[in-house]
FIKOLZA-1660 file (N, C-alpha, C; in steps of 0.1 Angstrom, whole numbers, plus 5000, padded with zeros to 4 digits):
% residues 185
   i   px   py   pz ch aa at
   1 7691 4837 3203  A  M  N
   1 7703 4828 3199  A  M CA
   1 7705 4811 3211  A  M  C
   2 7700 4799 3208  A  P  N
   2 7702 4793 3220  A  P CA
   2 7720 4792 3223  A  P  C
   3 7722 4791 3238  A  A  N
   3 7733 4787 3241  A  A CA
   3 7739 4769 3237  A  A  C
   4 7727 4764 3228  A  H  N
   4 7736 4752 3226  A  H CA
   4 7734 4753 3211  A  H  C
   5 7737 4742 3200  A  L  N
   5 7730 4746 3189  A  L CA
   5 7719 4733 3189  A  L  C
   6 7719 4720 3196  A  E  N
   6 7706 4719 3198  A  E CA
   6 7708 4716 3214  A  E  C
   7 7695 4717 3216  A  P  N
   7 7691 4728 3227  A  P CA
   7 7692 4709 3235  A  P  C
   8 7674 4698 3227  A  D  N
   8 7672 4688 3234  A  D CA
   8 7683 4681 3232  A  D  C
   9 7692 4683 3226  A  A  N
   9 7697 4668 3224  A  A CA
   9 7708 4665 3242  A  A  C
  10 7716 4652 3246  A  R  N
  10 7712 4648 3255  A  R CA
  10 7730 4651 3254  A  R  C
  11 7739 4656 3269  A  R  N
  11 7747 4662 3273  A  R CA
  11 7753 4649 3285  A  R  C
  12 7767 4649 3272  A  D  N
  12 7772 4645 3295  A  D CA
  12 7776 4653 3304  A  D  C
  13 7776 4654 3312  A  R  N
  13 7781 4660 3322  A  R CA
  13 7799 4667 3322  A  R  C
  14 7804 4677 3322  A  S  N
  14 7817 4679 3321  A  S CA
  14 7822 4687 3335  A  S  C
  15 7829 4688 3333  A  A  N
  15 7834 4698 3346  A  A CA
  15 7829 4712 3344  A  A  C
  16 7828 4725 3329  A  A  N
  16 7820 4732 3328  A  A CA
  16 7801 4729 3328  A  A  C
  17 7806 4718 3331  A  D  N
  17 7787 4721 3337  A  D CA
  17 7786 4713 3353  A  D  C
  18 7792 4722 3361  A  A  N
  18 7796 4710 3374  A  A CA
  18 7797 4720 3387  A  A  C
  19 7788 4724 3393  A  S  N
  19 7791 4730 3401  A  S CA
  19 7806 4736 3409  A  S  C
  20 7807 4743 3416  A  P  N
  20 7825 4746 3421  A  P CA
  20 7823 4734 3430  A  P  C
  21 7814 4732 3438  A  G  N
  21 7816 4723 3450  A  G CA
  21 7822 4704 3449  A  G  C
  22 7812 4702 3432  A  D  N
  22 7818 4692 3424  A  D CA
  22 7827 4690 3420  A  D  C
  23 7836 4697 3418  A  I  N
  23 7847 4695 3412  A  I CA
  23 7859 4695 3425  A  I  C
  24 7851 4709 3436  A  S  N
  24 7868 4706 3442  A  S CA
  24 7867 4694 3450  A  S  C
  25 7855 4686 3447  A  R  N
  25 7849 4671 3456  A  R CA
  25 7861 4658 3452  A  R  C
  26 7859 4666 3435  A  R  N
  26 7868 4652 3426  A  R CA
  26 7879 4651 3425  A  R  C
  27 7885 4667 3426  A  R  N
  27 7898 4670 3428  A  R CA
  27 7908 4666 3443  A  R  C
  28 7900 4667 3449  A  T  N
  28 7907 4663 3458  A  T CA
  28 7904 4649 3469  A  T  C
  29 7908 4645 3472  A  R  N
  29 7909 4636 3487  A  R CA
  29 7894 4631 3496  A  R  C
  30 7894 4627 3505  A  R  N
  30 7886 4622 3511  A  R CA
  30 7893 4632 3527  A  R  C
  31 7890 4643 3530  A  T  N
  31 7896 4648 3543  A  T CA
  31 7894 4637 3555  A  T  C
  32 7905 4640 3557  A  R  N
  32 7917 4630 3568  A  R CA
  32 7914 4642 3582  A  R  C
  33 7907 4631 3592  A  W  N
  33 7904 4642 3611  A  W CA
  33 7916 4641 3614  A  W  C
  34 7920 4645 3628  A  Y  N
  34 7929 4645 3631  A  Y CA
  34 7921 4646 3648  A  Y  C
  35 7929 4638 3654  A  P  N
  35 7915 4642 3672  A  P CA
  35 7928 4652 3680  A  P  C
  36 7917 4660 3689  A  V  N
  36 7924 4672 3698  A  V CA
  36 7935 4673 3701  A  V  C
  37 7926 4663 3709  A  D  N
  37 7934 4656 3720  A  D CA
  37 7951 4652 3716  A  D  C
  38 7949 4644 3705  A  Q  N
  38 7960 4641 3706  A  Q CA
  38 7975 4654 3702  A  Q  C
  39 7965 4668 3702  A  L  N
  39 7979 4679 3698  A  L CA
  39 7983 4686 3710  A  L  C
  40 7990 4684 3709  A  S  N
  40 8000 4691 3721  A  S CA
  40 7994 4703 3729  A  S  C
  41 7997 4702 3740  A  P  N
  41 7990 4712 3751  A  P CA
  41 7991 4732 3740  A  P  C
  42 8002 4730 3738  A  L  N
  42 8005 4748 3731  A  L CA
  42 7996 4745 3717  A  L  C
  43 7990 4733 3712  A  A  N
  43 7986 4737 3697  A  A CA
  43 7973 4728 3701  A  A  C
  44 7965 4728 3711  A  R  N
  44 7960 4732 3719  A  R CA
  44 7954 4746 3721  A  R  C
  45 7961 4754 3726  A  A  N
  45 7965 4770 3731  A  A CA
  45 7955 4774 3719  A  A  C
  46 7963 4771 3707  A  L  N
  46 7964 4780 3699  A  L CA
  46 7950 4781 3689  A  L  C
  47 7945 4773 3685  A  L  N
  47 7931 4766 3686  A  L CA
  47 7919 4779 3692  A  L  C
  48 7910 4779 3679  A  S  N
  48 7904 4781 3683  A  S CA
  48 7890 4776 3696  A  S  C
  49 7891 4794 3705  A  D  N
  49 7878 4786 3713  A  D CA
  49 7866 4778 3705  A  D  C
  50 7858 4785 3697  A  D  N
  50 7847 4770 3692  A  D CA
  50 7847 4767 3687  A  D  C
  51 7855 4752 3685  A  L  N
  51 7855 4746 3677  A  L CA
  51 7843 4734 3670  A  L  C
  52 7824 4744 3678  A  G  N
  52 7818 4730 3677  A  G CA
  52 7810 4731 3677  A  G  C
  53 7817 4726 3687  A  G  N
  53 7815 4708 3689  A  G CA
  53 7827 4700 3694  A  G  C
  54 7833 4702 3683  A  R  N
  54 7840 4690 3671  A  R CA
  54 7849 4688 3681  A  R  C
  55 7854 4678 3679  A  D  N
  55 7865 4669 3686  A  D CA
  55 7878 4669 3678  A  D  C
  56 7877 4666 3670  A  V  N
  56 7889 4667 3659  A  V CA
  56 7885 4678 3645  A  V  C
  57 7897 4682 3642  A  V  N
  57 7902 4690 3628  A  V CA
  57 7906 4688 3623  A  V  C
  58 7907 4694 3606  A  P  N
  58 7910 4682 3597  A  P CA
  58 7929 4687 3597  A  P  C
  59 7931 4670 3591  A  Q  N
  59 7946 4674 3594  A  Q CA
  59 7957 4682 3583  A  Q  C
  60 7951 4689 3578  A  H  N
  60 7957 4703 3573  A  H CA
  60 7964 4718 3587  A  H  C
  61 7948 4716 3590  A  V  N
  61 7951 4725 3606  A  V CA
  61 7954 4722 3616  A  V  C
  62 7961 4707 3619  A  A  N
  62 7967 4702 3628  A  A CA
  62 7979 4701 3621  A  A  C
  63 7982 4699 3618  A  D  N
  63 7998 4700 3613  A  D CA
  63 7999 4716 3609  A  D  C
  64 7988 4721 3605  A  R  N
  64 7998 4737 3609  A  R CA
  64 7992 4750 3625  A  R  C
  65 7987 4738 3630  A  V  N
  65 7983 4739 3644  A  V CA
  65 7997 4739 3651  A  V  C
  66 8004 4726 3642  A  N  N
  66 8015 4716 3655  A  N CA
  66 8029 4729 3648  A  N  C
  67 8032 4735 3643  A  A  N
  67 8041 4737 3633  A  A CA
  67 8040 4752 3641  A  A  C
  68 8033 4758 3641  A  E  N
  68 8023 4769 3650  A  E CA
  68 8030 4770 3663  A  E  C
  69 8030 4760 3668  A  A  N
  69 8034 4755 3686  A  A CA
  69 8041 4751 3682  A  A  C
  70 8051 4745 3678  A  D  N
  70 8072 4750 3680  A  D CA
  70 8070 4763 3676  A  D  C
  71 8068 4768 3667  A  Q  N
  71 8078 4790 3663  A  Q CA
  71 8071 4791 3679  A  Q  C
  72 8062 4791 3685  A  W  N
  72 8052 4802 3698  A  W CA
  72 8065 4794 3714  A  W  C
  73 8069 4787 3711  A  A  N
  73 8071 4769 3723  A  A CA
  73 8091 4779 3720  A  A  C
  74 8096 4784 3701  A  S  N
  74 8107 4783 3707  A  S CA
  74 8110 4800 3706  A  S  C
  75 8103 4801 3718  A  H  N
  75 8095 4818 3717  A  H CA
  75 8091 4818 3730  A  H  C
  76 8094 4811 3733  A  G  N
  76 8093 4804 3748  A  G CA
  76 8079 4813 3759  A  G  C
  77 8071 4803 3746  A  F  N
  77 8053 4804 3755  A  F CA
  77 8052 4790 3754  A  F  C
  78 8041 4791 3763  A  T  N
  78 8032 4779 3773  A  T CA
  78 8023 4782 3765  A  T  C
  79 8011 4766 3767  A  E  N
  79 8000 4772 3765  A  E CA
  79 7994 4779 3782  A  E  C
  80 8003 4782 3787  A  Q  N
  80 7993 4795 3797  A  Q CA
  80 7997 4806 3796  A  Q  C
  81 8010 4813 3795  A  T  N
  81 8007 4822 3786  A  T CA
  81 8007 4827 3766  A  T  C
  82 8004 4814 3760  A  V  N
  82 8004 4819 3744  A  V CA
  82 7986 4827 3743  A  V  C
  83 7972 4825 3756  A  R  N
  83 7966 4829 3745  A  R CA
  83 7965 4840 3741  A  R  C
  84 7965 4858 3756  A  P  N
  84 7962 4867 3753  A  P CA
  84 7976 4872 3736  A  P  C
  85 7987 4863 3735  A  W  N
  85 7993 4871 3725  A  W CA
  85 7986 4866 3706  A  W  C
  86 7979 4855 3713  A  R  N
  86 7983 4846 3694  A  R CA
  86 7975 4853 3687  A  R  C
  87 7975 4865 3682  A  D  N
  87 7970 4876 3670  A  D CA
  87 7982 4882 3674  A  D  C
  88 7994 4880 3680  A  L  N
  88 8006 4888 3672  A  L CA
  88 8017 4872 3665  A  L  C
  89 8026 4878 3652  A  P  N
  89 8040 4868 3652  A  P CA
  89 8038 4865 3663  A  P  C
  90 8043 4852 3664  A  P  N
  90 8056 4851 3677  A  P CA
  90 8070 4856 3681  A  P  C
  91 8068 4863 3674  A  A  N
  91 8085 4873 3672  A  A CA
  91 8090 4887 3681  A  A  C
  92 8070 4892 3673  A  A  N
  92 8067 4897 3679  A  A CA
  92 8062 4898 3691  A  A  C
  93 8054 4892 3696  A  A  N
  93 8049 4887 3712  A  A CA
  93 8053 4880 3718  A  A  C
  94 8065 4877 3712  A  G  N
  94 8078 4868 3723  A  G CA
  94 8093 4882 3726  A  G  C
  95 8088 4894 3719  A  H  N
  95 8100 4905 3720  A  H CA
  95 8090 4909 3731  A  H  C
  96 8076 4918 3732  A  L  N
  96 8072 4917 3741  A  L CA
  96 8070 4918 3752  A  L  C
  97 8063 4896 3759  A  A  N
  97 8060 4890 3761  A  A CA
  97 8076 4892 3771  A  A  C
  98 8085 4892 3767  A  G  N
  98 8099 4889 3765  A  G CA
  98 8105 4904 3781  A  G  C
  99 8097 4916 3776  A  R  N
  99 8102 4931 3784  A  R CA
  99 8096 4924 3799  A  R  C
 100 8081 4917 3799  A  Q  N
 100 8070 4912 3807  A  Q CA
 100 8060 4924 3803  A  Q  C
 101 8056 4934 3795  A  V  N
 101 8047 4937 3788  A  V CA
 101 8032 4929 3793  A  V  C
 102 8026 4934 3801  A  D  N
 102 8009 4928 3796  A  D CA
 102 8006 4936 3784  A  D  C
 103 7995 4920 3787  A  P  N
 103 7994 4923 3770  A  P CA
 103 7976 4930 3767  A  P  C
 104 7970 4935 3778  A  R  N
 104 7960 4947 3783  A  R CA
 104 7963 4958 3768  A  R  C
 105 7979 4963 3773  A  V  N
 105 7987 4967 3762  A  V CA
 105 7979 4969 3747  A  V  C
 106 7977 4956 3741  A  L  N
 106 7973 4956 3735  A  L CA
 106 7964 4963 3723  A  L  C
 107 7955 4964 3734  A  D  N
 107 7943 4972 3725  A  D CA
 107 7945 4987 3729  A  D  C
 108 7958 4992 3735  A  L  N
 108 7951 5008 3734  A  L CA
 108 7955 5014 3721  A  L  C
 109 7947 5023 3714  A  P  N
 109 7954 5030 3705  A  P CA
 109 7960 5034 3700  A  P  C
 110 7966 5037 3687  A  V  N
 110 7979 5036 3686  A  V CA
 110 7976 5044 3676  A  V  C
 111 7983 5058 3670  A  A  N
 111 7981 5066 3655  A  A CA
 111 7994 5065 3656  A  A  C
 112 7991 5058 3633  A  V  N
 112 8003 5052 3636  A  V CA
 112 8011 5056 3623  A  V  C
 113 8004 5064 3618  A  V  N
 113 7997 5074 3597  A  V CA
 113 7988 5086 3604  A  V  C
 114 7996 5097 3600  A  A  N
 114 7992 5112 3607  A  A CA
 114 7980 5106 3599  A  A  C
 115 7966 5118 3604  A  G  N
 115 7954 5119 3598  A  G CA
 115 7947 5107 3596  A  G  C
 116 7948 5096 3599  A  T  N
 116 7946 5084 3599  A  T CA
 116 7932 5080 3615  A  T  C
 117 7923 5074 3613  A  P  N
 117 7918 5078 3631  A  P CA
 117 7932 5065 3638  A  P  C
 118 7934 5060 3655  A  P  N
 118 7939 5055 3657  A  P CA
 118 7933 5041 3655  A  P  C
 119 7943 5028 3664  A  V  N
 119 7943 5011 3663  A  V CA
 119 7943 5008 3669  A  V  C
 120 7941 5000 3670  A  P  N
 120 7944 4991 3680  A  P CA
 120 7958 4990 3680  A  P  C
 121 7968 4986 3695  A  L  N
 121 7981 4986 3692  A  L CA
 121 7985 4974 3689  A  L  C
 122 7974 4959 3690  A  R  N
 122 7984 4951 3683  A  R CA
 122 7977 4950 3667  A  R  C
 123 7964 4954 3660  A  I  N
 123 7968 4955 3645  A  I CA
 123 7975 4960 3638  A  I  C
 124 7982 4981 3645  A  A  N
 124 7993 4982 3643  A  A CA
 124 8005 4974 3638  A  A  C
 125 8009 4961 3642  A  I  N
 125 8023 4958 3652  A  I CA
 125 8019 4940 3638  A  I  C
 126 8007 4934 3639  A  V  N
 126 8004 4928 3629  A  V CA
 126 8002 4933 3619  A  V  C
 127 7998 4946 3612  A  T  N
 127 7996 4947 3597  A  T CA
 127 8010 4956 3590  A  T  C
 128 8021 4954 3608  A  G  N
 128 8031 4958 3596  A  G CA
 128 8030 4972 3600  A  G  C
 129 8029 4978 3603  A  R  N
 129 8026 4992 3610  A  R CA
 129 8041 4992 3619  A  R  C
 130 8038 4988 3625  A  L  N
 130 8046 4992 3643  A  L CA
 130 8057 4976 3640  A  L  C
 131 8066 4983 3640  A  P  N
 131 8073 4971 3644  A  P CA
 131 8074 4970 3657  A  P  C
 132 8079 4954 3667  A  A  N
 132 8072 4953 3680  A  A CA
 132 8086 4959 3690  A  A  C
 133 8094 4967 3680  A  E  N
 133 8106 4973 3684  A  E CA
 133 8105 4985 3691  A  E  C
 134 8095 4990 3677  A  R  N
 134 8087 5001 3684  A  R CA
 134 8080 5004 3694  A  R  C
 135 8073 4994 3694  A  A  N
 135 8058 4993 3702  A  A CA
 135 8060 4997 3715  A  A  C
 136 8071 4990 3713  A  Y  N
 136 8081 4986 3729  A  Y CA
 136 8078 4993 3732  A  Y  C
 137 8092 5009 3726  A  E  N
 137 8096 5021 3728  A  E CA
 137 8086 5028 3735  A  E  C
 138 8077 5029 3727  A  L  N
 138 8066 5039 3730  A  L CA
 138 8054 5034 3736  A  L  C
 139 8051 5022 3742  A  L  N
 139 8049 5023 3758  A  L CA
 139 8057 5025 3766  A  L  C
 140 8071 5024 3770  A  V  N
 140 8077 5029 3779  A  V CA
 140 8083 5047 3783  A  V  C
 141 8079 5054 3764  A  L  N
 141 8078 5064 3762  A  L CA
 141 8073 5076 3770  A  L  C
 142 8054 5070 3768  A  T  N
 142 8041 5069 3772  A  T CA
 142 8035 5067 3787  A  T  C
 143 8049 5053 3796  A  G  N
 143 8050 5052 3805  A  G CA
 143 8036 5046 3811  A  G  C
 144 8032 5035 3796  A  E  N
 144 8020 5026 3797  A  E CA
 144 8030 5012 3805  A  E  C
 145 8043 5018 3801  A  H  N
 145 8047 4998 3808  A  H CA
 145 8063 5004 3812  A  H  C
 146 8060 5002 3822  A  R  N
 146 8071 5000 3829  A  R CA
 146 8090 4992 3827  A  R  C
 147 8099 4999 3826  A  P  N
 147 8108 4983 3825  A  P CA
 147 8120 4978 3836  A  P  C
 148 8112 4966 3835  A  A  N
 148 8119 4955 3852  A  A CA
 148 8127 4968 3859  A  A  C
 149 8132 4969 3866  A  V  N
 149 8147 4970 3875  A  V CA
 149 8149 4957 3874  A  V  C
 150 8167 4961 3869  A  P  N
 150 8181 4948 3872  A  P CA
 150 8180 4950 3882  A  P  C
 151 8181 4931 3880  A  A  N
 151 8180 4919 3900  A  A CA
 151 8196 4924 3908  A  A  C
 152 8197 4924 3919  A  A  N
 152 8203 4924 3927  A  A CA
 152 8220 4925 3923  A  A  C
 153 8218 4908 3911  A  G  N
 153 8227 4902 3914  A  G CA
 153 8239 4916 3898  A  G  C
 154 8226 4918 3894  A  N  N
 154 8231 4929 3886  A  N CA
 154 8235 4944 3882  A  N  C
 155 8241 4946 3893  A  P  N
 155 8238 4960 3898  A  P CA
 155 8246 4969 3884  A  P  C
 156 8233 4973 3888  A  P  N
 156 8238 4995 3876  A  P CA
 156 8252 4995 3869  A  P  C
 157 8257 4998 3864  A  P  N
 157 8269 5005 3857  A  P CA
 157 8270 5016 3872  A  P  C
 158 8289 5015 3868  A  P  N
 158 8289 5027 3888  A  P CA
 158 8283 5041 3877  A  P  C
 159 8280 5052 3883  A  A  N
 159 8285 5069 3875  A  A CA
 159 8296 5072 3868  A  A  C
 160 8291 5082 3864  A  P  N
 160 8308 5083 3860  A  P CA
 160 8304 5092 3873  A  P  C
 161 8325 5097 3873  A  E  N
 161 8332 5105 3889  A  E CA
 161 8328 5119 3879  A  E  C
 162 8322 5127 3885  A  P  N
 162 8324 5144 3887  A  P CA
 162 8332 5145 3880  A  P  C
 163 8336 5154 3873  A  S  N
 163 8350 5160 3869  A  S CA
 163 8356 5172 3880  A  S  C
 164 8368 5172 3876  A  R  N
 164 8371 5174 3894  A  R CA
 164 8379 5193 3886  A  R  C
 165 8370 5195 3874  A  T  N
 165 8377 5209 3869  A  T CA
 165 8378 5226 3887  A  T  C
 166 8376 5230 3881  A  R  N
 166 8373 5240 3898  A  R CA
 166 8361 5248 3895  A  R  C
 167 8353 5255 3898  A  P  N
 167 8340 5260 3900  A  P CA
 167 8347 5278 3891  A  P  C
 168 8337 5280 3885  A  V  N
 168 8346 5294 3873  A  V CA
 168 8337 5303 3883  A  V  C
 169 8341 5314 3892  A  T  N
 169 8343 5326 3893  A  T CA
 169 8331 5335 3878  A  T  C
 170 8323 5342 3876  A  P  N
 170 8322 5353 3865  A  P CA
 170 8330 5364 3868  A  P  C
 171 8340 5369 3865  A  V  N
 171 8346 5386 3863  A  V CA
 171 8339 5393 3860  A  V  C
 172 8334 5412 3864  A  L  N
 172 8329 5415 3852  A  L CA
 172 8338 5428 3848  A  L  C
 173 8343 5424 3835  A  F  N
 173 8345 5433 3832  A  F CA
 173 8342 5451 3825  A  F  C
 174 8350 5459 3827  A  S  N
 174 8344 5470 3829  A  S CA
 174 8352 5481 3816  A  S  C
 175 8358 5490 3814  A  H  N
 175 8359 5500 3800  A  H CA
 175 8358 5515 3810  A  H  C
 176 8343 5514 3811  A  A  N
 176 8337 5530 3811  A  A CA
 176 8343 5535 3829  A  A  C
 177 8341 5548 3825  A  Q  N
 177 8349 5556 3840  A  Q CA
 177 8338 5553 3849  A  Q  C
 178 8341 5562 3864  A  P  N
 178 8321 5555 3875  A  P CA
 178 8325 5572 3868  A  P  C
 179 8312 5575 3874  A  D  N
 179 8305 5584 3870  A  D CA
 179 8309 5598 3876  A  D  C
 180 8314 5601 3892  A  D  N
 180 8320 5604 3902  A  D CA
 180 8334 5608 3894  A  D  C
 181 8341 5600 3892  A  A  N
 181 8358 5600 3889  A  A CA
 181 8359 5610 3876  A  A  C
 182 8343 5611 3858  A  A  N
 182 8348 5616 3852  A  A CA
 182 8346 5632 3851  A  A  C
 183 8335 5635 3868  A  G  N
 183 8338 5650 3869  A  G CA
 183 8348 5653 3876  A  G  C
 184 8361 5652 3886  A  R  N
 184 8375 5652 3891  A  R CA
 184 8382 5656 3880  A  R  C
 185 8377 5657 3876  A  S  N
 185 8395 5658 3862  A  S CA
 185 8393 5669 3858  A  S  C
% end
C-alpha cells in the first residue's frame, strides 16, 4: 500500500516533511554571539578550555556563565581559585575550599555504597551520593586532610580542670581464715 493516495501529486512542504534542523531554524531567532573578552575574568575561567578557536560564545551561554560566576563569587572564589573546583556545585566547593582542602583529593576513590566499585570523590559529591560536609569529615578521619590549627589570636579553649577527688586504694576483703589459723583451734 503506498504511503500517499496519489504518490505523483505535488505536495506542499509541511512540518511533517521537514528535517529536525529545518524546524528548529524556523522556530528560533538567529543566534546572538557574545565576545569572550567582555565576560568577567571569573566567567572566562568557568568556560571550557577549548572553544575551538572561537572568541565568541552564544548569548545564552554567556548569560549562563555570568550567572554561574556570580554564584562562585558568592562562595569566595576568584578566577585563580575556581578552576580545580569547577566540577563541583559552588556551595560544595566553597565548603571544602573554605577549610583549605587540597583540590587533588577530589580524585581519590571512595566507596559510598557497599558492593559498588569506588568512584572519585568529585563524582560522589556531584551525584549527591556524598554531601560535601560528610566528605570533609571522611577526609579528616582518613588523614587525607589535616584541619588548620587555630591562629594565635584565637587560643584553644582551656582544658577542663582535673577533678579534686582522692585516689582510691583497692581494699581486699577476705572472710576465709588462714590455713595455719584453722589448724590450731
